[in-house]
C-alpha positions in Angstrom: 96.5 60.2 55.9 97.3 60.5 59.7 100.1 62.6 60.8 102.1 61.6 63.8 103.6 64.1 66.2 106.6 63.5 68.2 107.1 64.7 71.8 108.7 68.2 71.1 106.0 68.8 68.4 103.2 68.0 71.0 104.8 70.4 73.5 105.1 73.0 71.0 101.5 72.8 70.1 100.4 72.6 73.9 102.3 75.6 74.7 100.4 77.6 71.9 97.1 76.9 74.1 95.8 79.4 76.6 97.0 78.7 80.1 93.7 77.5 81.4 93.2 75.1 78.6 96.8 73.7 78.8 96.4 72.8 82.6 93.0 71.4 81.7 95.0 69.4 79.2 97.7 68.0 81.5 95.3 67.3 84.4 93.1 65.2 82.0 96.2 63.3 80.7 97.6 62.8 84.5 94.2 61.5 85.5 94.0 59.1 82.4 97.5 58.0 82.7 97.5 57.1 86.6 96.2 53.8 87.3 93.2 53.9 89.6 94.6 51.4 92.0 98.0 53.2 92.5 98.8 54.6 95.8 98.0 58.1 96.8 100.3 60.7 95.2 101.1 64.3 95.3 98.5 66.1 93.1 100.1 69.0 91.0 99.2 72.5 91.5 97.6 73.2 88.2 97.0 76.7 87.0 99.9 78.4 88.5 102.7 79.9 86.5 106.3 78.9 87.1 107.2 81.8 89.2 104.4 81.3 91.5 105.4 77.7 91.8 108.9 78.6 92.4 107.9 81.0 95.3 105.7 78.3 97.0 108.7 75.9 96.7 110.4 78.4 99.0 108.0 79.2 101.4 109.0 78.8 105.0 107.1 78.8 108.4 107.1 82.2 109.8 110.0 82.9 112.3 107.7 83.8 115.0 105.8 80.8 114.6 109.2 78.7 114.6 110.3 80.3 117.8 106.9 79.4 119.4 107.0 76.0 118.2 110.4 75.3 119.5 109.2 76.7 123.0 106.2 74.7 123.0 108.3 71.5 122.2 110.6 72.3 124.9 107.7 72.3 127.5 106.2 69.2 125.9 109.5 67.3 126.3 109.3 67.8 130.2 105.4 67.4 130.2 104.6 70.8 131.3 102.1 71.8 128.6 98.8 73.2 129.6 95.6 72.3 127.5 95.6 75.6 125.6 99.4 75.1 124.9 98.8 71.6 123.7 96.1 72.9 121.3 98.3 75.6 120.1 101.3 73.1 119.6 99.0 70.8 117.6 97.7 73.9 115.5 101.4 74.8 114.8 102.3 71.2 113.7 99.3 71.1 111.4 100.3 74.6 109.9 103.9 73.2 109.5 102.5 70.2 107.9 100.5 72.2 105.2 103.6 74.2 104.5 105.7 71.1 103.7 102.9 69.6 101.7 102.4 72.9 99.6 106.2 73.2 99.2 106.3 69.5 98.0 103.4 69.8 95.5 105.0 73.0 94.0 108.4 71.2 93.5 106.5 68.2 92.2 104.7 70.3 89.7 107.9 72.0 88.6 109.8 68.7 88.2 107.0 67.0 86.6 105.4 69.7 84.2 107.9 72.6 84.0 108.4 72.2 80.4 104.8 73.3 80.1 104.9 76.3 82.3 105.4 79.7 81.0 
């Protein structure tokens, strides 16, 4: 005789697994469920605690980098950037993109898998 578990029972069972195994299970299920032809999506940040994800979701770009970015953007608007300043602007924009992506992935993970986290 086969026993069928409902969603709350499955979650309760999954919560009893060690964290690393629990995340391997979630990652395997996500990979299996997602169609291979679906558009690119945010990849969850597996293996982190709820607290770590909450901290990442609130990360900001360092204030000194924000000020530097504003100054470089102002110079860029009037076409007075030197080559090294353009390189620095590009680096800062890349950094900001990475921070935004990390925040988005952390928020996505919390929203999608928060009930599996400790």
